[in-house]
N, C-alpha and C positions, 0 to 999 in steps of 0.2 A: 120666302120672298122671291118673286120671279122678276127677271131683268130681260127686257127686250132691247136689242140693239138694231138700229135701222140705218140704211144707207140707200142712196139713189144714184144711179149712173145714167147719164144723158147720152142720147144718140140723135143728134139733130133736134127735131121737134117731138121725139118720143123719149121714153124713159123706162127704166126697170128699177123698181123699188124692191128691196130685200129686207128681211127681218130674221134674226135668230133669237131664240128665247133660251135663257139659262135659269137654273134653279137658285143661283146665288152669284154674288160679285166674284167669288173665287173660282167658280165652275170652269172646268176645262172643256166640257162637252155641252152640246145643246139638247134641249128638250123638243124643240120645234125649229123648222126652217121653212120660210116661205119667200116666194118672189112673185111679183105681179108686173106684167107689161102694161105700160100706160101709153096709149096710142098718140095722145097729143098733150103736151104740157105748155104752160104759158111761157113766152119768151123771157129770158133773163132781163131783169130791171135792177140796176144798181140801187141798193138800199131797200129793195123789196123782194129779196131772194125767197122769202117765205111763201110768197104768192105762187112761186113755181114749185117749190119742194113740198110744202105742207099737204096738198092734195095727194101726192104720191105716197107720203109717209102714212097718211090716214088710210089710204087704200090697202096697203100691206098690213097695217095693224088690224084691219077688219077681218083678216084671215086667221087671227089667233084663236085658239080654243078657249082662252080665258084672258081677261084683261091683266096686263102686267102691273106690278107694283112700281116699277121704274122703267123709263124709256131712255136709252142712250142714243144721242144723235151725233153725227159727224159735223160739228159746227158749234155755234154759240147759242146760249139761252139769252144772255144779255150782251149788248154791244157797247156799253159805256158805263162809267161810274154813275150816271144818272138813270141807269137801268132802262136804256132804250131797248125795246123788245126785239130780239132776234128770232130765228126760227123756233128755238126751244120754248121761248115764252109764248109764242103763238100756238105751238103744239100743246103746251100745258093748258092754255085756255080752251082749245078745241076739245081736249079730253075732259073738260069739266073739272079740271084740277084733281082728277081721280088718281093720277099717277105722278110721281116725281119725274122731272125731266132733267137729265144731266147732259150737258154739252161737252164734248171733247174736241177741241180744235187743235190743229197742228201748227197754225200760224197765228201770230198775234195781230190784233187790230192796234192802231195807234194809241198808246197809253195803257195797253193791257197789263204791262208789267207792274204798273203802279195802281191798278184798279182794284178796289175792295171787293167787287163781285166776281173777280177772276182769281183762281188759285193756280199756281204753276206746279205741275207734277212732273218729277223726273223719274223715269222708269229705266230699268236695265242699266246699261253703261252709257246711255245717251247723255250728251251734254246739252241737248235741246229739250226744253220742257213741252209738255202738253198743257193747253190752257183749258181749265175746267170751270164751267159755270153751271148753275142749277136753279131750278124753280121747284118748290114743294119739298126742298131738302136744303139744309144749310150747306153752303159752298165748301166749307172745310170738311164736313162729313163726306160730301161727294168726292172731294179730292182723295180722302182716305180710301174710299171705295175703289176709285180708279187705280190707286197705287196697289191695292190688293188683287186686282184682276190678274188672271192667269196669263202667263207669257213672260219670256225673258227679255223682250225687246221694248222699245219705246211705245209701240202701238200694241195694246192688249190683243191677245190671240183671238178672242171673240170678235173684236172690231175688224181684225184682218179677215176672219171668216165671212162676216156680213159684206165686207167690201168685195171679196171674190164672188160671192153669190150675186151681188148687184151687177157685177161686170160680166157674169156668165151669159151665154146665149142659150135660150130655151130652158127646159128643165122644169123645176118646181113652180107651183103657183097657178094663178088664173089670169085671165086678161081683164082689163078694165078700160072703159072708154076714156 
């Protein structure tokens, strides 16, 4: 099973999307790493974040040598108990539901602590949970997978790697319009 973790870093109207691929949830090292510069992104619109981030995520996923079994995003799949679609749900649809999408969010939306589509995951010695949501995979299974991810801290090590890659200047990847 391959897992792709994606992240996007913004710099004004431009962005850098990054992706690392691992062979399992427990993997400590990556099989692939890619980054792509996006010259122009949509401006941020409250409640419509996916319109800004989804094209960036899809651009970097197109660089993979093979489609992953699961994609992990920095954010939410679902934004409420009524399953209002977040970035992850839109990504799941854009991928034709061919890969599970797991969202790992660091902050809670209002009511997340009592929401059935959100699992709280405590990692390491942190007293603050990660908020896990999923599409194409049961949320409790997704939470177990996130708990098993390598790293001793709250944020899994592969998530830290993709964040650093998204924030880096130059390096890997290709340019996209």
